[in-house]
HTML snippet that shows the backbone in 3Dmol.js (N, CA, C, O; Angstrom):
<script src="https://3Dmol.org/build/3Dmol-min.js"></script>
<div id="view" style="width:600px;height:400px;position:relative"></div>
<script>
const pdb = `
ATOM      1  N   MET A   1      21.160  14.759 -15.893  1.00  0.00           N
ATOM      2  CA  MET A   1      22.512  15.135 -15.933  1.00  0.00           C
ATOM      3  C   MET A   1      22.943  15.613 -17.128  1.00  0.00           C
ATOM      4  O   MET A   1      23.481  16.713 -17.257  1.00  0.00           O
ATOM      5  N   LEU A   2      22.698  14.706 -18.166  1.00  0.00           N
ATOM      6  CA  LEU A   2      22.952  14.843 -19.519  1.00  0.00           C
ATOM      7  C   LEU A   2      22.314  16.103 -20.067  1.00  0.00           C
ATOM      8  O   LEU A   2      23.007  16.950 -20.630  1.00  0.00           O
ATOM      9  N   LEU A   3      20.976  16.248 -19.910  1.00  0.00           N
ATOM     10  CA  LEU A   3      20.397  17.457 -20.469  1.00  0.00           C
ATOM     11  C   LEU A   3      20.991  18.698 -19.781  1.00  0.00           C
ATOM     12  O   LEU A   3      21.144  19.740 -20.419  1.00  0.00           O
ATOM     13  N   GLY A   4      21.294  18.605 -18.613  1.00  0.00           N
ATOM     14  CA  GLY A   4      21.886  19.865 -17.783  1.00  0.00           C
ATOM     15  C   GLY A   4      23.303  20.400 -18.563  1.00  0.00           C
ATOM     16  O   GLY A   4      23.641  21.558 -18.808  1.00  0.00           O
ATOM     17  N   SER A   5      24.023  19.087 -18.870  1.00  0.00           N
ATOM     18  CA  SER A   5      25.205  19.437 -19.477  1.00  0.00           C
ATOM     19  C   SER A   5      25.121  19.900 -21.019  1.00  0.00           C
ATOM     20  O   SER A   5      25.987  20.571 -21.581  1.00  0.00           O
ATOM     21  N   ILE A   6      23.978  19.447 -21.584  1.00  0.00           N
ATOM     22  CA  ILE A   6      23.781  19.950 -22.913  1.00  0.00           C
ATOM     23  C   ILE A   6      23.319  21.495 -23.012  1.00  0.00           C
ATOM     24  O   ILE A   6      23.864  22.403 -23.639  1.00  0.00           O
ATOM     25  N   TYR A   7      22.205  21.530 -22.245  1.00  0.00           N
ATOM     26  CA  TYR A   7      21.689  22.945 -22.335  1.00  0.00           C
ATOM     27  C   TYR A   7      22.492  23.956 -21.302  1.00  0.00           C
ATOM     28  O   TYR A   7      22.174  25.141 -21.192  1.00  0.00           O
ATOM     29  N   GLY A   8      23.404  23.442 -20.674  1.00  0.00           N
ATOM     30  CA  GLY A   8      24.131  24.355 -19.807  1.00  0.00           C
ATOM     31  C   GLY A   8      25.104  25.309 -20.633  1.00  0.00           C
ATOM     32  O   GLY A   8      25.674  26.275 -20.126  1.00  0.00           O
ATOM     33  N   PHE A   9      25.225  24.924 -21.961  1.00  0.00           N
ATOM     34  CA  PHE A   9      26.228  25.683 -22.815  1.00  0.00           C
ATOM     35  C   PHE A   9      25.474  27.085 -23.047  1.00  0.00           C
ATOM     36  O   PHE A   9      26.072  28.155 -23.155  1.00  0.00           O
ATOM     37  N   ILE A  10      23.949  26.920 -23.114  1.00  0.00           N
ATOM     38  CA  ILE A  10      23.206  28.220 -23.347  1.00  0.00           C
ATOM     39  C   ILE A  10      22.568  28.896 -22.258  1.00  0.00           C
ATOM     40  O   ILE A  10      22.004  29.985 -22.359  1.00  0.00           O
ATOM     41  N   LEU A  11      22.685  28.159 -21.128  1.00  0.00           N
ATOM     42  CA  LEU A  11      22.193  28.801 -19.853  1.00  0.00           C
ATOM     43  C   LEU A  11      23.166  29.650 -19.252  1.00  0.00           C
ATOM     44  O   LEU A  11      24.253  29.718 -19.825  1.00  0.00           O
ATOM     45  N   GLU A  12      23.001  30.273 -18.270  1.00  0.00           N
ATOM     46  CA  GLU A  12      23.872  31.325 -17.518  1.00  0.00           C
ATOM     47  C   GLU A  12      24.804  30.724 -16.668  1.00  0.00           C
ATOM     48  O   GLU A  12      25.938  31.201 -16.621  1.00  0.00           O
ATOM     49  N   TRP A  13      24.476  29.640 -15.910  1.00  0.00           N
ATOM     50  CA  TRP A  13      25.477  29.044 -14.916  1.00  0.00           C
ATOM     51  C   TRP A  13      26.524  28.133 -15.477  1.00  0.00           C
ATOM     52  O   TRP A  13      27.494  27.858 -14.771  1.00  0.00           O
ATOM     53  N   GLY A  14      26.415  27.652 -16.657  1.00  0.00           N
ATOM     54  CA  GLY A  14      27.342  26.774 -17.522  1.00  0.00           C
ATOM     55  C   GLY A  14      26.782  25.482 -17.054  1.00  0.00           C
ATOM     56  O   GLY A  14      25.962  25.210 -16.177  1.00  0.00           O
ATOM     57  N   PRO A  15      27.637  24.579 -18.111  1.00  0.00           N
ATOM     58  CA  PRO A  15      27.305  23.130 -18.110  1.00  0.00           C
ATOM     59  C   PRO A  15      27.498  22.242 -17.011  1.00  0.00           C
ATOM     60  O   PRO A  15      26.812  21.247 -16.774  1.00  0.00           O
ATOM     61  N   ILE A  16      28.571  22.699 -16.288  1.00  0.00           N
ATOM     62  CA  ILE A  16      29.058  21.846 -15.062  1.00  0.00           C
ATOM     63  C   ILE A  16      28.094  21.976 -14.048  1.00  0.00           C
ATOM     64  O   ILE A  16      27.610  20.967 -13.537  1.00  0.00           O
ATOM     65  N   PHE A  17      27.747  23.156 -13.685  1.00  0.00           N
ATOM     66  CA  PHE A  17      26.777  23.376 -12.672  1.00  0.00           C
ATOM     67  C   PHE A  17      25.338  22.928 -12.796  1.00  0.00           C
ATOM     68  O   PHE A  17      24.686  22.520 -11.835  1.00  0.00           O
ATOM     69  N   TRP A  18      24.879  23.026 -14.029  1.00  0.00           N
ATOM     70  CA  TRP A  18      23.604  22.590 -14.509  1.00  0.00           C
ATOM     71  C   TRP A  18      23.760  20.897 -14.558  1.00  0.00           C
ATOM     72  O   TRP A  18      22.826  20.227 -14.118  1.00  0.00           O
ATOM     73  N   ALA A  19      24.706  20.372 -14.985  1.00  0.00           N
ATOM     74  CA  ALA A  19      24.911  18.893 -14.848  1.00  0.00           C
ATOM     75  C   ALA A  19      24.943  18.412 -13.449  1.00  0.00           C
ATOM     76  O   ALA A  19      24.461  17.304 -13.214  1.00  0.00           O
ATOM     77  N   LEU A  20      25.463  19.125 -12.477  1.00  0.00           N
ATOM     78  CA  LEU A  20      25.365  18.795 -11.040  1.00  0.00           C
ATOM     79  C   LEU A  20      23.983  18.958 -10.471  1.00  0.00           C
ATOM     80  O   LEU A  20      23.617  18.225  -9.552  1.00  0.00           O
ATOM     81  N   ILE A  21      23.108  19.993 -11.032  1.00  0.00           N
ATOM     82  CA  ILE A  21      21.836  20.127 -10.588  1.00  0.00           C
ATOM     83  C   ILE A  21      21.022  18.921 -11.225  1.00  0.00           C
ATOM     84  O   ILE A  21      20.199  18.318 -10.537  1.00  0.00           O
ATOM     85  N   GLY A  22      21.240  18.609 -12.425  1.00  0.00           N
ATOM     86  CA  GLY A  22      20.535  17.451 -13.074  1.00  0.00           C
ATOM     87  C   GLY A  22      20.933  16.019 -12.214  1.00  0.00           C
ATOM     88  O   GLY A  22      20.092  15.140 -12.026  1.00  0.00           O
ATOM     89  N   LEU A  23      22.288  15.926 -11.742  1.00  0.00           N
ATOM     90  CA  LEU A  23      22.487  14.736 -11.070  1.00  0.00           C
ATOM     91  C   LEU A  23      21.773  14.611  -9.840  1.00  0.00           C
ATOM     92  O   LEU A  23      21.222  13.552  -9.539  1.00  0.00           O
ATOM     93  N   VAL A  24      21.742  15.774  -9.000  1.00  0.00           N
ATOM     94  CA  VAL A  24      20.828  15.716  -7.856  1.00  0.00           C
ATOM     95  C   VAL A  24      19.468  15.593  -7.953  1.00  0.00           C
ATOM     96  O   VAL A  24      18.829  14.991  -7.091  1.00  0.00           O
ATOM     97  N   PHE A  25      18.917  16.136  -8.982  1.00  0.00           N
ATOM     98  CA  PHE A  25      17.470  15.858  -9.383  1.00  0.00           C
ATOM     99  C   PHE A  25      17.208  14.456  -9.822  1.00  0.00           C
ATOM    100  O   PHE A  25      16.102  13.970  -9.586  1.00  0.00           O
ATOM    101  N   GLY A  26      18.119  13.765 -10.435  1.00  0.00           N
ATOM    102  CA  GLY A  26      18.024  12.359 -11.017  1.00  0.00           C
ATOM    103  C   GLY A  26      18.053  11.543  -9.809  1.00  0.00           C
ATOM    104  O   GLY A  26      17.174  10.702  -9.619  1.00  0.00           O
ATOM    105  N   LEU A  27      19.029  11.737  -8.954  1.00  0.00           N
ATOM    106  CA  LEU A  27      19.187  10.820  -7.788  1.00  0.00           C
ATOM    107  C   LEU A  27      17.831  10.873  -6.791  1.00  0.00           C
ATOM    108  O   LEU A  27      17.253   9.882  -6.345  1.00  0.00           O
ATOM    109  N   VAL A  28      17.541  12.004  -6.600  1.00  0.00           N
ATOM    110  CA  VAL A  28      16.273  12.215  -5.719  1.00  0.00           C
ATOM    111  C   VAL A  28      14.970  11.721  -6.149  1.00  0.00           C
ATOM    112  O   VAL A  28      14.210  11.079  -5.423  1.00  0.00           O
ATOM    113  N   SER A  29      14.702  12.104  -7.576  1.00  0.00           N
ATOM    114  CA  SER A  29      13.667  11.422  -8.270  1.00  0.00           C
ATOM    115  C   SER A  29      13.794   9.799  -8.450  1.00  0.00           C
ATOM    116  O   SER A  29      12.815   9.065  -8.313  1.00  0.00           O
ATOM    117  N   GLY A  30      14.909   9.387  -8.724  1.00  0.00           N
ATOM    118  CA  GLY A  30      15.018   7.837  -8.794  1.00  0.00           C
ATOM    119  C   GLY A  30      14.735   7.270  -7.449  1.00  0.00           C
ATOM    120  O   GLY A  30      13.953   6.325  -7.340  1.00  0.00           O
ATOM    121  N   PHE A  31      15.378   7.838  -6.336  1.00  0.00           N
ATOM    122  CA  PHE A  31      15.067   7.290  -4.936  1.00  0.00           C
ATOM    123  C   PHE A  31      13.620   7.365  -4.609  1.00  0.00           C
ATOM    124  O   PHE A  31      13.150   6.465  -3.912  1.00  0.00           O
ATOM    125  N   LEU A  32      12.942   8.221  -4.981  1.00  0.00           N
ATOM    126  CA  LEU A  32      11.534   8.436  -4.544  1.00  0.00           C
ATOM    127  C   LEU A  32      10.604   7.455  -5.361  1.00  0.00           C
ATOM    128  O   LEU A  32       9.690   6.779  -4.890  1.00  0.00           O
ATOM    129  N   ILE A  33      11.054   7.512  -6.802  1.00  0.00           N
ATOM    130  CA  ILE A  33      10.183   6.433  -7.419  1.00  0.00           C
ATOM    131  C   ILE A  33      10.415   5.022  -6.982  1.00  0.00           C
ATOM    132  O   ILE A  33       9.436   4.277  -6.923  1.00  0.00           O
ATOM    133  N   LYS A  34      11.662   4.548  -6.652  1.00  0.00           N
ATOM    134  CA  LYS A  34      11.837   3.312  -6.221  1.00  0.00           C
ATOM    135  C   LYS A  34      11.239   2.945  -4.783  1.00  0.00           C
ATOM    136  O   LYS A  34      10.761   1.848  -4.496  1.00  0.00           O
ATOM    137  N   TRP A  35      11.345   4.038  -3.933  1.00  0.00           N
ATOM    138  CA  TRP A  35      10.691   3.795  -2.593  1.00  0.00           C
ATOM    139  C   TRP A  35       9.353   3.652  -2.755  1.00  0.00           C
ATOM    140  O   TRP A  35       8.859   2.744  -2.086  1.00  0.00           O
ATOM    141  N   PHE A  36       8.512   4.368  -3.545  1.00  0.00           N
ATOM    142  CA  PHE A  36       7.062   4.358  -3.685  1.00  0.00           C
ATOM    143  C   PHE A  36       6.774   2.827  -4.298  1.00  0.00           C
ATOM    144  O   PHE A  36       5.811   2.143  -3.950  1.00  0.00           O
ATOM    145  N   TYR A  37       7.732   2.434  -5.224  1.00  0.00           N
ATOM    146  CA  TYR A  37       7.353   1.295  -5.750  1.00  0.00           C
ATOM    147  C   TYR A  37       7.450  -0.034  -4.844  1.00  0.00           C
ATOM    148  O   TYR A  37       6.664  -0.981  -4.894  1.00  0.00           O
ATOM    149  N   ILE A  38       8.544   0.086  -4.029  1.00  0.00           N
ATOM    150  CA  ILE A  38       8.882  -0.918  -3.107  1.00  0.00           C
ATOM    151  C   ILE A  38       7.679  -0.977  -2.056  1.00  0.00           C
ATOM    152  O   ILE A  38       7.146  -2.032  -1.712  1.00  0.00           O
ATOM    153  N   LYS A  39       7.319   0.292  -1.589  1.00  0.00           N
ATOM    154  CA  LYS A  39       6.213   0.323  -0.591  1.00  0.00           C
ATOM    155  C   LYS A  39       4.864  -0.123  -1.326  1.00  0.00           C
ATOM    156  O   LYS A  39       4.121  -0.884  -0.706  1.00  0.00           O
ATOM    157  N   ALA A  40       4.589   0.198  -2.295  1.00  0.00           N
ATOM    158  CA  ALA A  40       3.388  -0.263  -2.964  1.00  0.00           C
ATOM    159  C   ALA A  40       3.475  -1.875  -3.146  1.00  0.00           C
ATOM    160  O   ALA A  40       2.447  -2.524  -2.951  1.00  0.00           O
ATOM    161  N   LYS A  41       4.602  -2.495  -3.492  1.00  0.00           N
ATOM    162  CA  LYS A  41       4.788  -3.939  -3.708  1.00  0.00           C
ATOM    163  C   LYS A  41       4.711  -4.658  -2.320  1.00  0.00           C
ATOM    164  O   LYS A  41       4.155  -5.754  -2.255  1.00  0.00           O
ATOM    165  N   TYR A  42       5.251  -4.076  -1.216  1.00  0.00           N
ATOM    166  CA  TYR A  42       5.203  -4.606   0.125  1.00  0.00           C
ATOM    167  C   TYR A  42       3.653  -4.592   0.620  1.00  0.00           C
ATOM    168  O   TYR A  42       3.177  -5.516   1.280  1.00  0.00           O
ATOM    169  N   LYS A  43       2.982  -3.535   0.258  1.00  0.00           N
ATOM    170  CA  LYS A  43       1.616  -3.401   0.710  1.00  0.00           C
ATOM    171  C   LYS A  43       0.818  -4.435   0.023  1.00  0.00           C
ATOM    172  O   LYS A  43      -0.133  -4.912   0.643  1.00  0.00           O
ATOM    173  N   ARG A  44       1.078  -4.858  -1.201  1.00  0.00           N
ATOM    174  CA  ARG A  44       0.211  -5.744  -2.172  1.00  0.00           C
ATOM    175  C   ARG A  44       0.502  -7.154  -1.632  1.00  0.00           C
ATOM    176  O   ARG A  44      -0.333  -8.059  -1.647  1.00  0.00           O
ATOM    177  N   LYS A  45       1.838  -7.275  -1.122  1.00  0.00           N
ATOM    178  CA  LYS A  45       2.215  -8.528  -0.793  1.00  0.00           C
ATOM    179  C   LYS A  45       1.455  -9.203   0.583  1.00  0.00           C
ATOM    180  O   LYS A  45       0.968 -10.331   0.666  1.00  0.00           O
ATOM    181  N   PHE A  46       1.509  -8.219   1.562  1.00  0.00           N
ATOM    182  CA  PHE A  46       0.733  -8.535   2.777  1.00  0.00           C
ATOM    183  C   PHE A  46      -0.759  -8.216   2.743  1.00  0.00           C
ATOM    184  O   PHE A  46      -1.432  -8.596   3.701  1.00  0.00           O
ATOM    185  N   ASN A  47      -1.270  -7.646   1.876  1.00  0.00           N
ATOM    186  CA  ASN A  47      -2.526  -7.217   1.779  1.00  0.00           C
ATOM    187  C   ASN A  47      -3.434  -8.343   1.437  1.00  0.00           C
ATOM    188  O   ASN A  47      -4.596  -8.369   1.842  1.00  0.00           O
ATOM    189  N   THR A  48      -2.844  -9.400   0.592  1.00  0.00           N
ATOM    190  CA  THR A  48      -3.577 -10.517   0.180  1.00  0.00           C
ATOM    191  C   THR A  48      -3.407 -11.702   1.136  1.00  0.00           C
ATOM    192  O   THR A  48      -2.407 -12.410   1.018  1.00  0.00           O
ATOM    193  N   SER A  49      -4.364 -11.971   2.117  1.00  0.00           N
ATOM    194  CA  SER A  49      -4.017 -13.010   3.207  1.00  0.00           C
ATOM    195  C   SER A  49      -4.327 -14.347   2.662  1.00  0.00           C
ATOM    196  O   SER A  49      -5.473 -14.518   2.248  1.00  0.00           O
ATOM    197  N   LYS A  50      -3.509 -15.289   2.601  1.00  0.00           N
ATOM    198  CA  LYS A  50      -3.667 -16.740   2.299  1.00  0.00           C
ATOM    199  C   LYS A  50      -4.059 -17.465   3.381  1.00  0.00           C
ATOM    200  O   LYS A  50      -4.404 -18.606   3.072  1.00  0.00           O
ATOM    201  N   THR A  51      -4.146 -17.143   4.842  1.00  0.00           N
ATOM    202  CA  THR A  51      -4.419 -17.760   5.941  1.00  0.00           C
ATOM    203  C   THR A  51      -5.897 -17.616   6.040  1.00  0.00           C
ATOM    204  O   THR A  51      -6.492 -16.562   5.817  1.00  0.00           O
ATOM    205  N   GLU A  52      -6.493 -18.820   6.415  1.00  0.00           N
ATOM    206  CA  GLU A  52      -7.990 -18.703   6.635  1.00  0.00           C
ATOM    207  C   GLU A  52      -8.194 -19.206   8.024  1.00  0.00           C
ATOM    208  O   GLU A  52      -7.646 -20.235   8.419  1.00  0.00           O
ATOM    209  N   VAL A  53      -9.062 -18.407   8.838  1.00  0.00           N
ATOM    210  CA  VAL A  53      -9.411 -18.818  10.287  1.00  0.00           C
ATOM    211  C   VAL A  53     -10.954 -19.274  10.372  1.00  0.00           C
ATOM    212  O   VAL A  53     -11.849 -18.536   9.960  1.00  0.00           O
ATOM    213  N   PHE A  54     -11.166 -20.351  10.849  1.00  0.00           N
ATOM    214  CA  PHE A  54     -12.624 -20.734  11.014  1.00  0.00           C
ATOM    215  C   PHE A  54     -12.915 -20.515  12.450  1.00  0.00           C
ATOM    216  O   PHE A  54     -12.214 -20.966  13.356  1.00  0.00           O
ATOM    217  N   LEU A  55     -14.012 -19.782  12.621  1.00  0.00           N
ATOM    218  CA  LEU A  55     -14.291 -19.312  13.874  1.00  0.00           C
ATOM    219  C   LEU A  55     -15.781 -19.772  14.152  1.00  0.00           C
ATOM    220  O   LEU A  55     -16.657 -19.464  13.344  1.00  0.00           O
ATOM    221  N   MET A  56     -16.061 -20.468  15.230  1.00  0.00           N
ATOM    222  CA  MET A  56     -17.358 -21.034  15.617  1.00  0.00           C
ATOM    223  C   MET A  56     -17.554 -20.458  16.809  1.00  0.00           C
ATOM    224  O   MET A  56     -16.724 -20.567  17.711  1.00  0.00           O
ATOM    225  N   VAL A  57     -18.935 -19.629  16.964  1.00  0.00           N
ATOM    226  CA  VAL A  57     -19.349 -18.811  18.036  1.00  0.00           C
ATOM    227  C   VAL A  57     -20.780 -19.478  18.401  1.00  0.00           C
ATOM    228  O   VAL A  57     -21.692 -19.657  17.594  1.00  0.00           O
ATOM    229  N   TYR A  58     -20.795 -19.779  19.649  1.00  0.00           N
ATOM    230  CA  TYR A  58     -22.125 -20.279  20.139  1.00  0.00           C
ATOM    231  C   TYR A  58     -22.698 -19.274  21.098  1.00  0.00           C
ATOM    232  O   TYR A  58     -22.094 -18.938  22.117  1.00  0.00           O
ATOM    233  N   ILE A  59     -23.979 -18.758  20.728  1.00  0.00           N
ATOM    234  CA  ILE A  59     -24.702 -17.735  21.512  1.00  0.00           C
ATOM    235  C   ILE A  59     -25.925 -18.166  21.974  1.00  0.00           C
ATOM    236  O   ILE A  59     -26.848 -18.308  21.172  1.00  0.00           O
ATOM    237  N   LYS A  60     -26.075 -18.402  23.179  1.00  0.00           N
ATOM    238  CA  LYS A  60     -27.375 -18.812  23.704  1.00  0.00           C
ATOM    239  C   LYS A  60     -28.563 -17.892  23.430  1.00  0.00           C
ATOM    240  O   LYS A  60     -29.657 -18.243  22.990  1.00  0.00           O
ATOM    241  N   ASP A  61     -28.223 -16.813  23.717  1.00  0.00           N
ATOM    242  CA  ASP A  61     -29.196 -15.458  23.686  1.00  0.00           C
ATOM    243  C   ASP A  61     -29.610 -15.254  22.180  1.00  0.00           C
ATOM    244  O   ASP A  61     -28.702 -15.009  21.386  1.00  0.00           O
ATOM    245  N   LYS A  62     -30.736 -15.323  21.781  1.00  0.00           N
ATOM    246  CA  LYS A  62     -31.057 -15.043  20.235  1.00  0.00           C
ATOM    247  C   LYS A  62     -30.933 -13.521  19.965  1.00  0.00           C
ATOM    248  O   LYS A  62     -30.721 -13.075  18.838  1.00  0.00           O
ATOM    249  N   THR A  63     -31.068 -12.818  20.980  1.00  0.00           N
ATOM    250  CA  THR A  63     -31.029 -11.256  20.546  1.00  0.00           C
ATOM    251  C   THR A  63     -29.692 -10.836  20.292  1.00  0.00           C
ATOM    252  O   THR A  63     -29.533  -9.809  19.632  1.00  0.00           O
ATOM    253  N   LYS A  64     -28.737 -11.451  20.698  1.00  0.00           N
ATOM    254  CA  LYS A  64     -27.374 -11.060  20.567  1.00  0.00           C
ATOM    255  C   LYS A  64     -26.701 -11.633  19.062  1.00  0.00           C
ATOM    256  O   LYS A  64     -25.563 -11.343  18.693  1.00  0.00           O
ATOM    257  N   VAL A  65     -27.557 -12.412  18.369  1.00  0.00           N
ATOM    258  CA  VAL A  65     -27.028 -12.897  17.089  1.00  0.00           C
ATOM    259  C   VAL A  65     -26.742 -11.792  16.178  1.00  0.00           C
ATOM    260  O   VAL A  65     -25.706 -11.782  15.513  1.00  0.00           O
ATOM    261  N   GLU A  66     -27.660 -10.812  16.115  1.00  0.00           N
ATOM    262  CA  GLU A  66     -27.410  -9.656  15.142  1.00  0.00           C
ATOM    263  C   GLU A  66     -26.336  -8.846  15.437  1.00  0.00           C
ATOM    264  O   GLU A  66     -25.721  -8.340  14.498  1.00  0.00           O
ATOM    265  N   LYS A  67     -25.926  -8.585  16.825  1.00  0.00           N
ATOM    266  CA  LYS A  67     -24.900  -7.872  17.107  1.00  0.00           C
ATOM    267  C   LYS A  67     -23.587  -8.770  16.883  1.00  0.00           C
ATOM    268  O   LYS A  67     -22.513  -8.202  16.687  1.00  0.00           O
ATOM    269  N   ALA A  68     -23.655  -9.917  16.907  1.00  0.00           N
ATOM    270  CA  ALA A  68     -22.390 -10.683  16.765  1.00  0.00           C
ATOM    271  C   ALA A  68     -22.009 -10.617  15.182  1.00  0.00           C
ATOM    272  O   ALA A  68     -20.847 -10.541  14.783  1.00  0.00           O
ATOM    273  N   LYS A  69     -23.061 -10.656  14.408  1.00  0.00           N
ATOM    274  CA  LYS A  69     -23.128 -10.700  12.972  1.00  0.00           C
ATOM    275  C   LYS A  69     -22.471  -9.349  12.512  1.00  0.00           C
ATOM    276  O   LYS A  69     -21.695  -9.303  11.558  1.00  0.00           O
ATOM    277  N   GLU A  70     -22.809  -8.328  13.205  1.00  0.00           N
ATOM    278  CA  GLU A  70     -22.358  -7.029  12.818  1.00  0.00           C
ATOM    279  C   GLU A  70     -20.962  -6.707  13.157  1.00  0.00           C
ATOM    280  O   GLU A  70     -20.244  -5.986  12.464  1.00  0.00           O
ATOM    281  N   ILE A  71     -20.640  -7.232  14.168  1.00  0.00           N
ATOM    282  CA  ILE A  71     -19.259  -7.264  14.663  1.00  0.00           C
ATOM    283  C   ILE A  71     -18.196  -7.978  13.763  1.00  0.00           C
ATOM    284  O   ILE A  71     -17.047  -7.575  13.586  1.00  0.00           O
ATOM    285  N   LEU A  72     -18.752  -9.091  13.227  1.00  0.00           N
ATOM    286  CA  LEU A  72     -17.938  -9.873  12.509  1.00  0.00           C
ATOM    287  C   LEU A  72     -17.778  -9.126  11.044  1.00  0.00           C
ATOM    288  O   LEU A  72     -16.724  -9.072  10.410  1.00  0.00           O
ATOM    289  N   TRP A  73     -18.974  -8.594  10.662  1.00  0.00           N
ATOM    290  CA  TRP A  73     -18.841  -7.941   9.314  1.00  0.00           C
ATOM    291  C   TRP A  73     -17.926  -6.786   9.390  1.00  0.00           C
ATOM    292  O   TRP A  73     -17.149  -6.560   8.463  1.00  0.00           O
ATOM    293  N   GLN A  74     -17.981  -5.935  10.595  1.00  0.00           N
ATOM    294  CA  GLN A  74     -17.105  -4.894  10.488  1.00  0.00           C
ATOM    295  C   GLN A  74     -15.675  -5.257  10.626  1.00  0.00           C
ATOM    296  O   GLN A  74     -14.859  -4.373  10.361  1.00  0.00           O
ATOM    297  N   HIS A  75     -15.256  -6.391  10.989  1.00  0.00           N
ATOM    298  CA  HIS A  75     -13.928  -6.765  10.934  1.00  0.00           C
ATOM    299  C   HIS A  75     -13.507  -7.651   9.863  1.00  0.00           C
ATOM    300  O   HIS A  75     -12.607  -8.484   9.966  1.00  0.00           O
ATOM    301  N   ASN A  76     -14.237  -7.417   8.789  1.00  0.00           N
ATOM    302  CA  ASN A  76     -13.930  -7.899   7.395  1.00  0.00           C
ATOM    303  C   ASN A  76     -14.035  -9.475   7.364  1.00  0.00           C
ATOM    304  O   ASN A  76     -13.169 -10.158   6.817  1.00  0.00           O
ATOM    305  N   ALA A  77     -15.059  -9.970   7.934  1.00  0.00           N
ATOM    306  CA  ALA A  77     -15.205 -11.456   7.610  1.00  0.00           C
ATOM    307  C   ALA A  77     -15.533 -11.768   6.211  1.00  0.00           C
ATOM    308  O   ALA A  77     -16.285 -11.076   5.524  1.00  0.00           O
ATOM    309  N   GLN A  78     -14.940 -12.835   5.816  1.00  0.00           N
ATOM    310  CA  GLN A  78     -15.134 -13.179   4.386  1.00  0.00           C
ATOM    311  C   GLN A  78     -16.417 -14.068   4.037  1.00  0.00           C
ATOM    312  O   GLN A  78     -16.902 -14.184   2.912  1.00  0.00           O
ATOM    313  N   GLY A  79     -16.865 -14.662   5.185  1.00  0.00           N
ATOM    314  CA  GLY A  79     -18.241 -15.407   5.176  1.00  0.00           C
ATOM    315  C   GLY A  79     -18.729 -15.480   6.312  1.00  0.00           C
ATOM    316  O   GLY A  79     -18.088 -15.242   7.336  1.00  0.00           O
ATOM    317  N   LEU A  80     -20.115 -15.870   6.271  1.00  0.00           N
ATOM    318  CA  LEU A  80     -20.816 -15.920   7.704  1.00  0.00           C
ATOM    319  C   LEU A  80     -21.915 -16.915   7.286  1.00  0.00           C
ATOM    320  O   LEU A  80     -22.530 -16.822   6.224  1.00  0.00           O
ATOM    321  N   THR A  81     -22.107 -17.859   8.194  1.00  0.00           N
ATOM    322  CA  THR A  81     -23.216 -18.912   8.144  1.00  0.00           C
ATOM    323  C   THR A  81     -23.866 -18.948   9.499  1.00  0.00           C
ATOM    324  O   THR A  81     -23.159 -18.959  10.507  1.00  0.00           O
ATOM    325  N   LEU A  82     -25.098 -18.967   9.567  1.00  0.00           N
ATOM    326  CA  LEU A  82     -26.036 -19.325  10.818  1.00  0.00           C
ATOM    327  C   LEU A  82     -26.414 -20.604  10.751  1.00  0.00           C
ATOM    328  O   LEU A  82     -26.896 -21.083   9.725  1.00  0.00           O
ATOM    329  N   PHE A  83     -26.237 -21.243  11.794  1.00  0.00           N
ATOM    330  CA  PHE A  83     -26.717 -22.736  12.164  1.00  0.00           C
ATOM    331  C   PHE A  83     -27.589 -22.650  13.432  1.00  0.00           C
ATOM    332  O   PHE A  83     -27.186 -22.145  14.480  1.00  0.00           O
ATOM    333  N   SER A  84     -28.704 -23.133  13.276  1.00  0.00           N
ATOM    334  CA  SER A  84     -29.751 -23.392  14.402  1.00  0.00           C
ATOM    335  C   SER A  84     -30.137 -24.796  14.645  1.00  0.00           C
ATOM    336  O   SER A  84     -30.371 -25.585  13.730  1.00  0.00           O
ATOM    337  N   LYS A  85     -30.202 -25.110  15.993  1.00  0.00           N
ATOM    338  CA  LYS A  85     -30.576 -26.474  16.224  1.00  0.00           C
ATOM    339  C   LYS A  85     -32.214 -26.513  16.208  1.00  0.00           C
ATOM    340  O   LYS A  85     -32.954 -25.650  16.680  1.00  0.00           O
ATOM    341  N   GLY A  86     -32.580 -27.673  15.577  1.00  0.00           N
ATOM    342  CA  GLY A  86     -34.192 -27.743  15.801  1.00  0.00           C
ATOM    343  C   GLY A  86     -34.955 -27.017  14.735  1.00  0.00           C
ATOM    344  O   GLY A  86     -36.185 -26.982  14.771  1.00  0.00           O
TER     345      GLY A  86
END
`;
const viewer = $3Dmol.createViewer("view");
viewer.addModel(pdb, "pdb");
viewer.setStyle({}, {cartoon: {color: "spectrum"}});
viewer.zoomTo();
viewer.render();
</script>
């Protein structure tokens, strides 16, 4: 807005009109910057999960173990350990 009123003296439409254009531009750009900042902050806040879930799966059929591992990794498992009796 300040730059619009300063340079408006040498521009065609005058300082008042250019100050109003600067005001609208400043409001819109400030709103967009704050909106993107809040959106990124909100995404970062919920992206890091502090909850841990322990899941124990018992599979009798040995051929289905690989499929179960693949499904767990596809759903972003943080760790996987196999335990076999005997």
